C-alpha positions in Angstrom: -22.3 -8.7 22.6 -21.0 -5.1 22.2 -21.4 -3.4 18.7 -17.7 -3.8 18.0 -17.9 -7.6 18.4 -21.2 -8.0 16.7 -19.7 -5.9 13.5 -16.9 -8.1 13.5 -18.8 -11.3 13.7 -21.2 -10.2 10.7 -17.9 -9.5 8.7 -16.6 -13.1 9.7 -19.8 -14.3 8.2 -20.1 -12.5 5.3 -16.4 -13.0 4.0 -17.2 -16.0 2.3 -20.5 -14.6 0.6 -18.4 -11.6 -1.0 -18.7 -11.9 -4.4 -16.9 -8.9 -5.4 -13.5 -7.0 -3.9 -15.9 -4.0 -3.8 -18.4 -6.2 -1.6 -15.8 -7.1 0.7 -14.2 -3.6 1.1 -17.3 -2.3 2.1 -17.7 -4.9 4.5 -14.4 -4.8 6.2 -14.9 -1.0 6.4 -18.3 -1.3 8.3 -16.5 -3.6 10.7 -13.3 -1.3 11.3 -15.3 1.6 11.9 -16.9 -0.3 14.9 -13.7 -0.5 16.3 -12.6 3.1 15.7 -10.6 3.2 12.5 -11.2 5.2 9.6 -8.7 3.9 7.4 -7.2 1.0 6.2 -5.1 -0.5 3.3 -4.4 -3.9 2.4 -0.4 -3.9 1.1 1.5 -6.9 -0.6 4.8 -6.7 1.0 7.2 -9.6 -0.6 6.3 -12.3 -2.9 8.9 -15.3 -2.9 11.8 -15.3 -5.4 10.9 -11.8 -6.0 12.5 -8.3 -4.9 11.0 -6.6 -1.8 8.8 -3.8 -3.4 5.3 -3.4 -1.2 2.6 -3.0 -3.6 -0.7 -1.5 -2.5 -3.7 -3.9 -3.4 -6.9 -2.5 -2.0 -8.0 0.1 0.6 -10.3 2.0 2.3 -11.2 5.4 3.2 -7.1 5.4 2.0 -6.9 6.5 -1.4 -4.9 9.7 -1.1 -2.7 8.1 1.2 -2.1 5.0 -1.1 -1.5 6.8 -4.0 1.1 9.0 -1.9 3.0 6.1 -0.7 3.3 4.7 -4.2 4.5 8.2 -6.0 7.1 8.8 -3.0 8.2 5.3 -2.3 7.7 5.8 1.0 7.9 2.0 1.3 11.7 2.7 1.4 11.9 4.5 4.8 8.6 3.0 6.5 9.5 0.9 9.5 6.6 -1.2 9.7 7.9 -3.0 6.2 10.4 -4.5 7.9 8.9 -5.2 11.1 6.1 -7.2 9.4 8.3 -9.9 8.5 9.6 -10.9 11.9 5.9 -10.1 13.7 3.7 -12.5 14.3 0.8 -10.4 16.1 -0.6 -6.9 15.4 1.3 -4.0 16.6 1.1 -0.2 16.7 2.9 2.5 15.3 3.9 3.7 18.8 5.4 0.4 19.1 7.4 0.9 16.2 8.5 4.3 17.1 9.8 3.2 20.3 12.7 1.3 18.3 15.6 3.2 17.1 14.9 2.3 13.1 11.4 3.5 14.1 12.5 6.9 15.3 14.6 7.5 12.2 11.7 7.1 10.0 9.0 8.7 12.1 8.4 11.4 9.4 6.2 8.9 7.9 4.0 8.7 10.9 4.3 12.7 11.7 2.8 13.4 8.4 0.1 11.3 9.1 -0.8 12.8 12.5 -0.4 16.3 10.8 -3.4 14.9 8.5 -5.7 13.9 11.5 -4.5 10.2 12.5 -3.6 9.6 15.8 -2.2 6.3 15.8 -2.4 3.3 13.6 -2.3 -0.7 13.8 -0.5 -2.7 11.3 -1.6 -6.6 11.1 1.0 -8.7 9.5 -0.1 -11.6 6.9 2.0 -14.4 6.2 0.7 -16.5 3.5 1.0 -20.4 3.1 3.6 -20.2 0.2 5.7 -17.6 1.7 4.1 -14.3 0.5 4.1 -11.5 3.2 1.3 -8.9 3.3 0.2 -6.3 5.7 -3.1 -4.7 6.3 -2.3 -1.2 8.2 -5.4 0.5 10.1 -5.4 4.1 11.1 -7.7 5.9 13.9 -8.2 9.1 14.5 -9.7 8.9 17.4 -7.9 5.9 19.2 -4.5 6.5 21.0 -4.4 2.6 21.9 -5.5 -0.6 21.1 -6.2 -3.2 23.7 -5.8 -6.6 23.2 -9.5 -8.2 22.6 -9.3 -5.4 20.0 -6.2 -7.0 18.3 -7.2 -10.4 18.4 -10.4 -9.3 16.5 -8.5 -6.9 14.1 -6.4 -9.7 13.5 -8.6 -12.7 12.3 -10.4 -10.2 10.1 -7.5 -8.3 8.7 -6.2 -12.2 8.1 -9.4 -12.6 6.2 -9.5 -9.4 4.6 -6.3 -9.5 3.0 -6.4 -13.6 1.8 -10.1 -13.1 0.6 -9.2 -9.9 -1.0 -6.3 -11.4 -3.1 -8.6 -14.3 -4.3 -11.3 -12.0 -5.6 -8.6 -9.5 -6.9 -7.0 -12.3 -8.9 -10.3 -13.8 -10.0 -11.5 -10.5 -11.5 -9.5 -10.1 -15.1 -7.6 -7.1 -14.7 -6.0 -5.7 -17.9 -2.4 -6.7 -18.5 0.2 -4.5 -17.5 1.0 -2.1 -20.3 4.4 -2.9 -22.1 6.8 0.3 -21.2 10.0 0.5 -22.8 13.2 0.4 -21.1 13.9 4.3 -21.8 9.9 4.9 -20.7 10.3 2.9 -17.4 13.7 4.7 -17.0 12.0 8.0 -17.2 9.6 7.2 -14.9 11.8 6.1 -12.7 13.9 9.2 -12.6 10.5 11.2 -12.3 9.7 9.1 -9.2 13.0 10.7 -8.1 12.5 14.1 -8.7 14.1 14.8 -12.0 13.1 17.1 -14.6 13.1 16.2 -18.3 16.4 18.1 -18.8 18.1 16.5 -15.8 16.8 13.4 -17.3 18.1 13.8 -20.5 21.7 14.4 -19.0 21.3 11.5 -16.8 20.7 8.9 -19.8 22.4 11.1 -22.4 19.5 11.4 -24.7 17.4 15.0 -25.6 15.0 16.6 -23.5 12.6 16.5 -26.4 13.3 12.6 -26.2 12.6 12.2 -22.7 9.2 14.1 -23.3 8.4 12.0 -26.3 8.9 8.6 -23.8 7.1 10.5 -21.1 4.0 11.3 -23.5 4.1 7.9 -24.7 4.0 6.5 -20.7 1.1 8.7 -20.3 -0.7 7.2 -22.8 0.3 3.9 -22.0 -0.7 4.4 -18.2 -4.0 6.2 -18.8 -2.7 9.2 -16.9 -3.1 13.0 -17.8 -0.1 14.6 -15.2 3.3 13.9 -15.5 3.3 13.8 -11.6 0.8 10.8 -12.1 3.2 8.0 -13.6 5.3 7.1 -10.8 2.0 6.2 -8.4 0.4 4.5 -11.8 3.6 2.5 -12.8 4.2 1.3 -9.3 0.3 0.2 -8.9 0.9 -1.8 -12.0 3.8 -3.4 -11.1 6.0 -1.9 -14.0 8.2 0.6 -11.9 11.5 -0.4 -11.3 13.0 -0.3 -7.8 16.3 0.9 -9.3 17.5 2.8 -12.4 18.7 0.2 -15.1 21.4 1.2 -17.4 
């Protein structure tokens, strides 16, 4: 048995015993590290009956990227999001980029490669109730992923997503903060790169009123800086996908 196979077997055995999400993430991290991956993120892509608005659930070694993915709303142009809906097997960034839509949105991959990530493997996870998730694995060393590695990662990532979601829901999370409509609108336009003055013109309110709404939103979401608002709101599920009147 190779070290990678042994690491996968340990993860398969440890999954059911993981008592917390942190334990599961650490165990999964050890498993994928043995397969040449340095980063991973589990994203809930879609839930039946709700708009498609991907949300980062949990990650290993990818906190900076998940925050940027959220705050810059990169799922709008991420070609792997659409690919996950129809895919039944893991696929690589290279395979997505070979498609026309993948080439158009290649800037996401280019930015990751500029940060030292050579390639990525995306594992689609289709839940029994119609929910769609994806586990994205990023490697700083590997260019390609052989079939035996893909099969192990398919099983491991599926267990990671399903068990992780169960543990996350068991952990009593604080209720999502109740932002007012105006606060949500202000955060939305901040995500679009607008200044307080520009938001005031769009919403037909004063710049001072915008600043007041922004300050209230920062307190409710527990962030110190204006630029942190979109990511915090997106992770808590309170950021609209489009502006509302």
